[in-house]
MARDREN-13166 format. One record per residue: residue number from 1; x, y, z of N, C-alpha, C in turn. Coordinates in steps of 0.001 Angstrom, whole numbers, padded with zeros to 6 digits. Layout:
N
NODE  num  neast  nnorth  nup  caeast  canorth  caup  ceast  cnorth  cup
NODE  NUM  X  Y  Z  X  Y  Z  X  Y  Z
...
This chain:
62
NODE  num  neast  nnorth  nup  caeast  canorth  caup  ceast  cnorth  cup
NODE  1  -015621  005774  -014414  -014218  006003  -014128  -013984  006174  -012622
NODE  2  -014908  006871  -011959  -014751  007081  -010528  -014843  005768  -009763
NODE  3  -015720  004883  -010234  -015859  003590  -009562  -014581  002774  -009684
NODE  4  -013989  002797  -010862  -012746  002055  -011084  -011640  002602  -010188
NODE  5  -011520  003917  -010125  -010490  004525  -009279  -010740  004244  -007802
NODE  6  -012003  004253  -007400  -012332  003945  -006012  -011906  002528  -005652
NODE  7  -012173  001595  -006553  -011775  000202  -006317  -010252  000075  -006287
NODE  8  -009570  000773  -007181  -008102  000724  -007209  -007492  001342  -005949
NODE  9  -008081  002436  -005466  -007591  003051  -004223  -007770  002079  -003064
NODE  10  -008934  001451  -002996  -009182  000483  -001923  -008211  -000688  -002007
NODE  11  -007939  -001166  -003217  -007001  -002284  -003394  -005590  -001874  -002971
NODE  12  -005181  -000662  -003324  -003851  -000194  -002941  -003746  -000034  -001425
NODE  13  -004811  000438  -000797  -004801  000575  000666  -004739  -000792  001341
NODE  14  -005493  -001747  000825  -005454  -003100  001390  -004087  -003749  001176
NODE  15  -003474  -003495  000015  -002138  -004032  -000236  -001129  -003430  000743
NODE  16  -001250  -002127  000993  -000377  -001469  001963  -000555  -002078  003348
NODE  17  -001805  -002267  003741  -002086  -002866  005042  -001543  -004293  005122
NODE  18  -001703  -005063  004060  -001204  -006439  004047  000309  -006509  004192
NODE  19  001003  -005644  003461  002465  -005634  003546  002914  -005159  004918
NODE  20  002203  -004177  005484  002536  -003691  006818  002379  -004797  007859
NODE  21  001286  -005528  007783  001059  -006629  008731  002096  -007735  008533
NODE  22  002403  -008048  007277  003419  -009073  007012  004773  -008652  007588
NODE  23  005100  -007372  007462  006353  -006877  008024  006379  -006943  009543
NODE  24  005242  -006631  010154  005176  -006697  011621  005294  -008137  012110
NODE  25  004663  -009048  011410  004762  -010467  011778  006200  -010954  011593
NODE  26  006831  -010538  010506  008217  -010928  010267  009160  -010399  011333
NODE  27  008931  -009159  011760  009777  -008593  012815  009550  -009314  014138
NODE  28  008303  -009669  014408  008003  -010375  015658  008648  -011756  015684
NODE  29  008752  -012375  014522  009376  -013700  014441  010895  -013623  014371
NODE  30  011415  -012441  014159  012865  -012277  014099  013443  -012578  012735
NODE  31  012737  -012217  011682  013218  -012456  010321  014459  -011605  010047
NODE  32  015181  -011982  009001  016400  -011250  008657  016059  -009842  008158
NODE  33  017043  -008970  008196  016838  -007580  007822  016538  -007372  006358
NODE  34  017029  -008244  005505  016794  -008101  004070  015325  -008234  003714
NODE  35  014655  -009180  004311  013222  -009367  004047  012428  -008186  004590
NODE  36  012842  -007680  005733  012157  -006533  006323  012302  -005299  005435
NODE  37  013489  -005077  004900  013722  -003944  004009  012906  -004060  002729
NODE  38  012803  -005275  002207  012028  -005502  000988  010551  -005191  001227
NODE  39  010033  -005645  002365  008640  -005354  002696  008432  -003856  002902
NODE  40  009398  -003161  003493  009289  -001719  003690  009233  -000999  002347
NODE  41  010035  -001440  001397  010005  -000827  000058  008651  -001034  -000609
NODE  42  008103  -002226  -000501  006784  -002494  -001074  005714  -001642  -000402
NODE  43  005805  -001472  000910  004834  -000657  001623  004861  000784  001142
NODE  44  006056  001323  000987  006190  002699  000509  005648  002817  -000914
NODE  45  005930  001838  -001755  005425  001848  -003129  003902  001823  -003150
NODE  46  003292  000938  -002369  001833  000846  -002342  001211  002120  -001768
NODE  47  001861  002726  -000786  001349  003990  -000252  001395  005076  -001318
NODE  48  002467  005139  -002077  002594  006123  -003151  001506  005921  -004194
NODE  49  001290  004677  -004600  000259  004376  -005597  -001116  004774  -005066
NODE  50  -001393  004458  -003809  -002687  004800  -003218  -002890  006314  -003193
NODE  51  -001852  007062  -002834  -001979  008520  -002786  -002179  009121  -004170
NODE  52  -001471  008620  -005161  -001634  009126  -006526  -003046  008837  -007028
NODE  53  -003514  007615  -006819  -004865  007261  -007256  -005919  008080  -006512
NODE  54  -005692  008300  -005216  -006627  009090  -004431  -006668  010529  -004940
NODE  55  -005511  011075  -005284  -005457  012415  -005851  -006203  012511  -007169
NODE  56  -006022  011514  -008017  -006765  011487  -009289  -008266  011398  -009056
NODE  57  -008649  010607  -008087  -010072  010477  -007762  -010642  011803  -007293
NODE  58  -009898  012516  -006455  -010365  013822  -005992  -010477  014816  -007136
NODE  59  -009532  014778  -008064  -009609  015674  -009224  -010814  015368  -010098
NODE  60  -011131  014106  -010250  -012294  013732  -011069  -013612  014090  -010399
NODE  61  -013628  014111  -009083  -014871  014394  -008361  -015162  015895  -008274
NODE  62  -014206  016743  -008635  -014406  018195  -008585  -015419  018672  -009566
């Protein structure tokens, strides 16, 4: 179970990083505000998922 959660936490962190980089590239290119807002929402969602999974992992490791 810990291995699965570790992999899921890593995947959520990588997804957060990917969305963050995509948002930065979009801002540098001058993309419209709607796409930027959508990417920001996804980033916040992935950060929340990563934190929840990380918390569960810490509880299991106790």
